[in-house]
N, C-alpha and C positions, 0 to 999 in steps of 0.2 A: 409774634410766635418765637418761643425760646429756641426751638430747633433750627429755624431758618435764620433769624436775625441775631440771635445771641443776646447777651446781657446789655451790651452797649446800645444796640438797636432799641431795646425795650426802654432803657432809661432816656434815650434821646427823643422817643416818641410820646412819652407821657407829658401831660400838660396840667398846670395847676387848676384850670377851670373844669377838668373832668372830675366828677364826683365819685366815680367808682374806684379810682385808684389814688394813691397819695401823689403829692406833687413831685416833679422831677428832682427837686433838690433833696428830697428824703429818700429817693430810690438810688442810692449809690451802688457801685459795683460790688463793694464788700458785703452789704446787707441784702442785696437783691436775691442771691441764690437761696439763702435761708428763709426769706420771706415768701418766695414764690414756689419753689420746687416742692411738690408733694403736698403743699398746704393750700394751694389756691387753684382756681380754674385757669387753664392756659390762655383762654380767650378774654375772659372778663376780669381776671386777677382777683376775683372775690374768693373769700375763704371757703373751703369745702366744709360741709357738715361734719361734725365729729364722728358720726357713724361711718363715713366714707374714708376717713383718714386712717391709714395703716402705717405705723412706725416701722421703719426698716433700720435695724441695728446691726452693725458689724461687730463681731466678737472683739472685746477690748484686749489690747496688748498689756496695758497697765490698768490698775483699778481707777475708777472714776474720781475718787476723792484725791488721789495723788495728782492726776492730770489737772483737775480744777485748781488745786493749790499751787502747782507750778505755773500754770497759765496766769493765775491772778498775780503771782509774784513777778513774773516777767513783764506783765503789762504795767504793774505799779512802778517798776524800776526803769521803765523805758524813758530816757531823758526827753524824748519827743512828746511824751504824754505828761510826765510829772517833772516840773521844774526842780532843779537841785535845791533851791531854797526851801521847797516844801518838805524835802526829806531830811536835809542836814542843817536847816536854819535854826536860829536860837529861839524861835517862837513855838510854843508847844502845840497850838491848835491851827497853825498855818496849813491850809489845804483842807481843813475839816470845818472850821467855823464859816457859816454863810449867813447872809442877810435873809430873813424870812420874807421880806417884801419883794425883793428883786431876784433873789437867788445868787447874787454876786458874792465873791469871797470877802471875808472880814480880814483886813490887813492892819499892820501896825501904824498907829498914829501917836505922836507924843505931844505932851503939853507941859508947860512950866508954870508952876504956881508963883504967887507973890514972894513966897519964902525962898524961891529958887529951886525947889524940889521938882524933879522931872517925873511926870506920870506917863505911863504907857497904857494905850487903849487899843482894843479891837474896834475898827471903824469900817463901815460899808465902803468898799472901794468904788462901787458904781457912783454913789453920791459924791465921793471925793473927786472922781475924774470928770463926771458929766453934770454935776449939780443936782439941785433938788427936783428939777423937772424929770429926771430919769428915775430917781428914788428919793424918798424922803430922808433916808439914811438913819443910822443909829450908831451909838458907840457905847462900849462897856469897858470898865477897867479890866486890864489884862489879868491881873492877879485874882480878881473876883471871879471872872469866867473860868479861868483855869481851875480854881478851887471848887467851884460849883460842879464842873464836869467830872473831875476826878472823884470828889466825895460822893456824888450820886452814882457813879459807876461802881464804886466800891460797895456802897450801901445797897443798891437796888439790883445789881447784876452779878457782881463778882463774889457774892456769898454762895456757898455750896448749894443751899436750898433754892436760891433764885436761879442759879445756873441750871440746876436740874429741871426746874419748872419751865424755863425758857426752851431748853432742848426738848422737853417732853411735848411742848406745843408743836415743834418741828416734826417730831416723830409721829404725832397724831395726824398731822396733815399728810404725811407720807402714807400712813396706814389707810386713810380715806381714799387717797389716790390708788393705792394697791387694791382696795375693795372695788373701785370702778374697773380696774384692769381685770380683776377676777370675774366681774360680770361679763365683760367682753369675751373672756376665755370660755365661760359657760355657754354663751351664745354660739361661739364658733364650734365648740364641741358638739352642741346640738345640731348645728348645720351639717357637720361631717357625718354624724349618725343618720340624719334624715336622708342625705344623699346616698349613703351606703345601703340603707334599707330599700330605697327605690331601685337601686342597681341590682340588689339581690333578688327583688321581686321580678324584675324584668329578666334576669338570667334564669330564674326558675321557670318562667313562662316559656322561654326559648328551649330550655332543656326538656320540658315536658311536651313540647310540640304544640302548644296551645296558640302560638303566634309565629309568624315568619319574620326573619331578620331582613326587613326591607330598608329602603333608604330613610324612611321616616323614623323607624326604630333606631337605626344607626345614629342619626342626628340626635335623637333623644338620649341615647347612651353616652354619646360624646359630650352633650351638655351637662349631664349629671356628673360625669367624670371631671369635667372642668370645674364645676361648682365645688365638688369634693376636694380637688387638689388646691383650689384657691383658698378654701377655708383651712386646709391643713398648713399651707404655706404661711398664712397669717398667724395661725396658732403657734407655729414654730418660731416665728419672729418675735412674738410677744414673750414666749418662754425664754428666748435668748436675752431679751431686754430686761427681764425681771432680775433684780439683784437683791440679795439678802439685806435687810435694814442694818444700818450701823449701830453697834452697841458699844457704849462708852461706860466703863466701869465707874462706880461712884468715887473710888479712891483717885482715879485719873481726873475726874471733874474737880474734886477737892484740891488736888495738887495744882491744877491749872489756875483755879481761883486764887490760891495763896500766892503763886508765882506772879500773877497779873497784879494783885494788890501791892506786892512789893515793888514791881518794876515800873508801875505808872506813878509811883509817889517818890521814888528815889533814883538818882543817877543823872547823867547828862541829858539835856533836852532832846537831842536827836535819838538817844536810846529810848527815852520814855515815849517819844512821839511814834517810834516804830511799833511799839507795843499797842499804843492806842489805835493806830491805823489798822492793826490786825483785826479789830473787832468793831470799829466805828466807821461808818460810811460818811456821815456828815453831821454837823451840829448846827441847827437852825436857831438863830438868835432873833427873837421877837421882842416887842416892847415889854411884855410882862411874863413871857414864857420862853424857856429854852428847851428845845427838843433834841434829844440824842438819838440819831437814826442809825440802825445797823441791820444786818441781814443774819438771820438765825443760821443759815447754811455756812456763812463765813465764820460764825462763832464755833460751830461744830468742827469745821476744818482746823481752826486754831487750836481747839482742845486736842484733836487727833494729832496734829503736827507737834504739839508740845511733848508728846511721848517720844518723838525722835529727836527733839531739840532743834527742829528746823523752823525756828521763828525768825521773822524779819528784823533782826537787831543789828545789822551791819549797814554800812553806807551803800547806797544803791546808785551813786553817780560819782564818777571820777574821770574827768575828760582826759587828763594826761597820766593816768595811772598805768604802770607797766609792771608786770609781775617779776620779770627777769632783768629789768633795767636795760633792755636791748632795743633795737630799732624795729622789731617785728610788731608793729602796732596793728 
């Protein structure tokens, strides 16, 4: 029970053999509140039906897009999460390229040919550390993978028409979700009207002297008022939660695409890497296929942030950096 035992008690009592809840290892203190409170039954921890879930939203101090963008930047620049070599290293796809078989990172490996030329490869680190029993491993020339990723991003994503189509899919999904919310609003409005009609009929009977206000009728009135107020409260919360859809002008999208095409192909590696990481989550390297994976919401945020120039193009790690060269570290 959350009220009596708290989060620590809940995590300590869960067991892997229980089928109704995740294992104790997956129920950490950070993730437990968001996974249980309001979305699951207090006793069984099973998720509530969608019809019983009511979102409670606190009025925002800042707009959601700004909050998400700053949160993502802070998390990405945390040295406890992102190693400094991932951000400032001389390899373009460090932290992005992963092995499609095991999911491990693809790291630098070098080889020397008979002529003495040194070749650089992206190689599966899991296979390199633990052998073929952990992962069969794969390697690809570094210049070949860099060129494939950059060229395909430019051709298939960073053109104005492709950017517009990709963002349009995001907006269409939001519109569908908004339609579901509208259906919920309509049902709540009908529930409020039904409760008010019943209350008015009962009040009319009392005013005309056709019935007496006994205990049963008082309980009935109290129940109808409770139903009406509950529906009104849920309706107010949904209205607060609804936000107008983001609208990005075509000229802003075109400007972002042009800027991205320039910055992912020219400049120092850390500079180019920062721009790539703004729109790409990971790059899965398979035997015959390379998958570039990203989130449409992140792409939308990058386009919106480009209007203010707040792109992640600076170093995000400096252990001994001091702004004023003083001892106030």
